[in-house]
C-alpha positions in Angstrom: -212.8 145.6 159.8 -213.0 145.0 156.2 -216.1 143.3 154.7 -218.5 146.2 154.7 -216.4 149.1 156.0 -216.6 152.1 153.6 -213.9 154.7 152.9 -211.7 156.5 150.4 -209.6 154.5 148.1 -205.9 154.5 148.9 -204.3 154.5 145.4 -203.4 158.1 145.6 -202.3 158.1 149.3 -198.6 157.6 150.1 -198.0 155.7 153.3 -194.5 155.2 154.6 -193.7 151.7 155.4 -192.8 151.7 159.1 -189.3 150.3 159.4 -189.7 149.4 163.0 -192.8 147.4 162.2 -191.1 145.6 159.4 -188.1 144.8 161.4 -190.2 143.6 164.3 -192.2 141.4 162.0 -189.2 139.7 160.6 -187.8 139.1 163.9 -191.0 137.8 165.3 -191.7 135.3 162.5 -188.1 134.2 162.3 -187.7 133.7 166.1 -190.7 131.5 166.4 -191.4 130.0 163.0 -192.1 126.2 163.5 -191.5 126.2 167.2 -193.5 123.9 169.3 -195.0 124.9 172.6 -192.0 123.1 174.4 -189.4 124.6 172.1 -190.9 128.1 172.5 -191.0 127.8 176.3 -187.4 126.5 176.3 -186.3 129.5 174.2 -188.2 132.0 176.2 -188.5 130.5 179.8 -189.5 133.7 181.5 -192.0 134.8 178.8 -192.1 138.3 180.5 -191.8 141.8 179.4 -191.3 145.0 181.4 -193.6 147.7 180.2 -191.3 150.4 181.5 -188.3 148.7 179.8 -190.2 148.6 176.6 -191.1 152.3 176.8 -187.5 153.2 177.7 -186.3 151.1 174.7 -188.7 153.0 172.5 -187.1 156.3 173.5 -183.4 155.3 172.9 -181.5 157.1 170.2 -181.1 153.8 168.3 -184.8 153.8 167.7 -185.6 156.9 165.6 -189.2 157.9 165.5 -190.8 155.8 162.8 -193.6 158.3 162.4 -191.1 160.8 161.0 -190.0 158.2 158.4 -186.5 157.7 159.9 -184.6 154.5 159.2 -184.2 151.7 161.7 -182.1 148.6 161.6 -182.8 145.5 163.7 -180.6 142.3 163.6 -182.9 139.4 162.8 -182.6 136.4 165.0 -182.7 133.9 162.1 -181.6 134.5 158.5 -184.2 135.2 155.9 -183.4 132.1 154.0 -184.4 129.9 157.0 -188.1 131.0 156.7 -189.0 129.6 153.2 -192.0 130.7 151.2 -195.2 131.1 153.2 -198.6 131.7 151.5 -200.8 133.8 153.8 -204.4 134.8 153.2 -205.7 138.0 154.9 -209.4 138.7 154.8 -210.7 142.1 155.5 -207.6 143.4 153.8 -209.4 146.5 152.4 -210.2 147.6 155.9 -208.2 149.2 158.7 -206.4 146.6 160.8 -206.4 144.1 157.9 -204.8 146.5 155.6 -202.0 147.4 157.9 -201.3 143.7 158.6 -201.0 143.1 154.8 -198.5 146.0 154.6 -196.3 144.4 157.3 -196.5 140.9 155.8 -195.7 142.3 152.3 -192.5 143.8 153.8 -191.2 140.4 154.6 -189.1 138.2 152.4 -190.5 134.8 151.5 -194.1 135.7 152.3 -196.8 135.5 149.6 -199.8 137.5 150.7 -203.3 137.1 149.2 -205.4 140.1 150.4 -209.2 139.7 150.2 -212.1 142.2 150.7 -215.6 142.4 149.6 -215.3 146.1 148.7 -214.2 147.1 145.3 -210.5 147.7 144.9 -210.8 151.5 144.7 -212.5 151.6 148.1 -209.7 149.8 149.9 -207.7 151.9 152.3 -204.5 150.2 151.2 -203.6 148.1 148.1 -200.1 146.7 148.1 -198.6 146.0 144.6 -196.7 142.9 145.8 -200.0 141.3 147.3 -202.5 139.4 145.3 -205.6 141.6 145.9 -208.8 139.8 145.4 -212.5 141.1 145.7 -214.5 138.3 147.1 -217.2 137.6 149.6 -216.0 135.3 152.3 -219.5 134.8 153.8 -219.8 132.3 150.8 -218.4 128.9 151.6 -217.3 127.9 148.1 -215.4 131.1 147.9 -213.5 130.3 151.0 -212.4 127.0 149.7 -211.2 128.6 146.5 -209.2 131.4 148.4 -207.6 129.1 150.9 -206.4 126.5 148.6 -202.6 126.2 149.1 -202.6 128.7 152.1 -200.5 127.9 155.2 -201.8 130.8 157.4 -205.1 132.8 157.6 -205.8 136.1 159.2 -209.4 136.8 159.4 -210.3 140.4 159.8 -213.4 140.3 157.8 -216.7 141.5 159.5 -219.6 143.7 159.0 -218.9 146.1 161.7 -218.2 149.7 162.8 -218.3 152.0 165.7 -221.0 152.1 168.4 -223.3 154.1 166.2 -223.3 151.1 163.7 -223.3 148.1 165.9 -226.1 149.3 168.2 -228.4 149.7 165.1 -227.3 146.7 163.0 -227.2 143.8 165.4 -228.4 141.2 162.8 -225.8 142.3 160.3 -223.1 142.1 162.9 -224.3 138.6 163.8 -224.2 137.4 160.1 -220.4 137.9 160.3 -220.4 134.4 161.9 -220.9 133.0 158.4 -217.5 134.3 157.4 -215.5 133.0 160.2 -217.3 129.6 160.1 -216.8 129.1 156.5 -213.2 130.2 156.7 -212.6 127.6 159.6 -214.2 124.9 157.5 -212.0 125.6 154.5 -208.9 125.9 156.7 -209.6 122.6 158.3 -210.2 120.7 155.0 -207.4 122.2 153.2 -204.7 121.8 155.8 -204.1 125.4 156.9 -201.4 125.4 159.5 -202.5 128.4 161.5 -205.7 130.5 161.7 -206.1 134.0 163.3 -209.4 135.5 164.4 -209.8 139.2 165.1 -212.1 139.4 168.2 -213.1 142.4 170.3 -213.3 143.8 173.8 -217.0 143.9 173.1 -217.1 140.2 174.3 -216.7 141.4 178.0 -219.7 141.5 180.2 -221.7 144.8 180.4 -221.8 144.7 184.3 -218.0 145.0 184.4 -218.1 148.2 182.4 -221.1 150.1 183.7 -219.4 152.8 185.7 -216.3 155.0 185.5 -213.0 153.8 186.9 -213.9 150.1 186.6 -211.0 147.8 186.9 -209.1 146.8 183.7 -210.6 143.8 181.8 -208.8 140.5 182.2 -209.3 137.7 179.6 -211.1 135.5 182.2 -213.7 138.2 182.8 -215.4 137.2 179.5 -217.3 134.6 181.5 -220.1 134.3 182.7 -221.0 135.7 179.3 -222.9 139.0 178.8 -221.3 140.6 175.8 -222.3 143.5 173.8 -225.7 142.6 172.1 -225.3 141.4 168.5 -221.6 142.3 167.6 -220.1 141.0 171.0 -222.1 137.8 170.9 -220.9 137.1 167.4 -217.4 137.7 168.4 -217.6 135.4 171.5 -219.3 132.7 169.6 -216.6 132.8 166.8 -213.9 132.6 169.5 -215.5 129.4 170.8 -215.6 128.1 167.2 -211.9 128.6 166.9 -211.3 126.8 170.2 -213.3 123.8 169.3 -211.8 123.6 165.8 -208.4 123.4 167.5 -209.6 120.9 170.1 -211.5 118.7 167.7 -209.7 119.0 164.4 -206.2 120.2 165.4 -206.4 123.5 163.5 -204.0 125.9 165.4 -206.1 129.0 166.2 -205.0 132.5 167.6 -207.6 135.0 168.9 -206.9 138.7 169.7 -209.4 140.8 171.7 -208.7 144.2 170.2 -209.4 147.3 172.3 -210.2 150.4 170.2 -207.5 150.4 167.6 -206.9 153.7 165.9 -204.6 155.4 163.4 -204.3 156.6 159.8 -205.9 154.8 156.9 -209.2 153.7 158.5 -212.9 154.6 158.4 -213.3 158.3 159.5 -216.8 159.1 158.1 -220.1 157.5 157.1 -221.3 156.1 160.3 -218.9 153.2 160.9 -216.1 155.2 162.3 -215.0 154.8 165.9 -214.4 157.6 168.4 -210.7 158.7 167.6 -211.5 159.0 163.9 -214.9 160.6 164.5 -213.4 163.3 166.8 -210.5 163.9 164.4 -213.0 164.4 161.5 -215.3 166.7 163.4 -212.5 169.0 164.5 -211.0 168.9 161.0 -214.4 169.9 159.6 -214.7 172.7 162.1 -211.2 173.9 161.5 -211.7 173.9 157.7 -215.1 175.6 157.9 -214.3 178.1 160.7 -216.8 176.6 163.0 -216.2 176.7 166.8 -218.3 173.9 168.1 -218.6 170.1 167.5 -221.2 167.4 168.7 -219.9 164.9 171.2 -221.8 161.7 171.9 -222.6 161.2 175.5 -221.5 163.5 178.4 -217.8 163.2 177.5 -217.1 161.3 180.8 -217.3 157.7 179.3 -213.8 156.2 179.4 -211.8 154.0 177.0 -208.3 153.1 176.1 -207.2 153.5 172.6 -204.4 151.4 170.9 -202.3 152.7 168.1 -202.3 150.7 164.9 -198.5 149.9 164.9 -198.7 148.5 168.4 -201.7 146.4 167.4 -200.0 145.0 164.4 -196.9 144.1 166.4 -199.0 142.3 169.1 -201.0 140.5 166.3 -197.8 139.1 164.6 -196.4 138.1 168.0 -199.6 136.3 168.9 -199.8 134.6 165.5 -196.2 133.3 165.8 -196.6 132.1 169.5 -198.0 128.9 170.9 -200.7 130.7 172.8 -204.1 129.5 171.8 -206.1 131.3 174.5 -207.7 134.6 173.5 -205.5 137.5 174.5 -206.2 141.3 174.9 -204.4 143.4 172.4 -205.1 146.9 173.8 -203.7 149.8 175.7 -204.1 150.2 179.5 -203.9 154.1 179.2 -207.6 155.0 180.0 -208.8 158.4 179.1 -212.3 160.1 179.0 -213.9 161.1 175.7 -213.4 164.7 176.8 -209.7 163.9 177.2 -209.6 162.6 173.8 -211.1 165.8 172.4 -208.6 167.8 174.3 -205.7 165.9 172.7 -207.1 166.3 169.2 -207.6 170.1 169.9 -204.0 170.4 170.9 -202.8 168.6 167.8 -205.0 170.7 165.6 -204.1 173.9 167.3 -207.9 174.6 167.2 -210.2 174.9 170.2 -213.9 174.0 170.0 -217.0 174.1 172.3 -218.6 170.7 172.9 -222.2 170.2 172.3 -223.1 166.9 174.3 -225.7 164.7 172.7 -226.9 162.6 175.6 -229.3 160.5 173.4 -226.5 159.3 171.0 -225.2 155.7 171.3 -222.3 155.6 173.7 -221.9 151.9 174.6 -220.4 150.9 178.0 -219.3 153.5 180.6 -215.7 152.4 181.1 -213.4 150.1 179.3 -209.7 149.4 179.4 -207.4 146.4 178.8 -205.5 144.4 181.6 -202.3 143.5 179.8 -200.9 141.1 182.3 -201.4 138.0 180.3 -200.3 139.4 177.0 -197.2 140.8 178.6 -196.2 137.6 180.4 -197.0 135.3 177.5 -195.9 137.3 174.5 -193.6 139.8 175.9 -195.8 142.6 174.3 -197.0 145.9 175.5 -198.0 149.0 173.7 -195.3 151.7 173.4 -197.4 154.5 171.7 -199.1 156.9 174.1 -202.4 158.4 172.9 -200.8 161.8 172.7 -198.3 160.5 170.3 -200.4 158.3 168.1 -203.2 160.9 167.7 -201.0 163.3 165.8 -200.4 161.2 162.6 -204.1 160.1 162.9 -205.4 163.7 162.8 -203.0 164.7 160.1 -204.3 161.9 157.9 -207.9 162.5 158.6 -207.6 166.3 158.1 -206.0 165.7 154.6 -208.9 163.4 153.7 -211.5 165.9 154.8 -209.6 168.7 153.0 -209.4 166.7 149.9 -213.1 165.9 150.0 -213.8 169.6 150.5 -211.8 170.5 147.5 -213.4 167.9 145.3 -216.8 169.2 146.3 -215.9 172.8 145.6 -214.7 171.8 142.1 -217.7 169.7 141.2 
């Protein structure tokens, strides 16, 4: 997300700062700041989570639903004053995941955030007033050195990417994203950055493990022998290896998340780079606003995916960055649904039923993909807590508002 993704500017969009996310972020950073691997293991000897316990905790009265804007308090493990000022550079900050990570970091005391994206500021999904917002191209090596001077942490979300319709037709552009991560790693090494985060993807997993419905969930070890998605997946896997070897050879602490279909408000929903949840939300919103009763669905609707809500993804990202885990970890949901199931959920949120016109010639990617969360649960104590039926509601409401606003602007032009 970030370098090339298009979208509406966010200057006129009000987004509620999720109090749960801010509280989690403070606790995660404070609990693990400065801990060595030995100290981390001593503090968290079991390193395990219970998914059912986390889901139960998410339903307790003490945790009010953050999607409704309710307040939440959480006692931080270590006082704010113990953290000290931290300069953090986030690339791809004008995009989807990067923008949400910037928002969470900006909610923390003692964190100075430099948000970077190639797109003009008015095309960023989120612009935080307490971040230093910079328009810059991180595929340029000299630019990376200028941006990372004085930084202690780097989150790299910059990439020329999109949904399946984009990555299947722009393999070379996707591969060129390797320049961004390589130049950022070189600058981080030479300028003394303490920790580097790379946003990888489930597209690194071999095609043969995803070629039929009801395939087993993907474990991190399944990435090898390598046969990733052509173009985009190969770039991600190569950049993972770059991070590994920069840590082994130069001592740069690296963290790698393999994201599985992140969705939510304030992301690309039109223009060809959008992913399935946003695309389905847009199509149904357009049908509802225009009184149409059918939409096009790519493929036969039986292809399977798991979709991870953005708040859960940010929580997992911050936990990973603060941990001593240098191996790539899945950040994804293990709730697998078909694309037809996704359409049905969006219909229910919209209160609007449509007929489905299946386009069997459209790009659809692999047949089945979901995340095995055993490792991330055991090593980070993380599991997603937002079912698709819950997360798709604010996603659809936001996409509907954008479509309606665009329709109104077109009518007045």
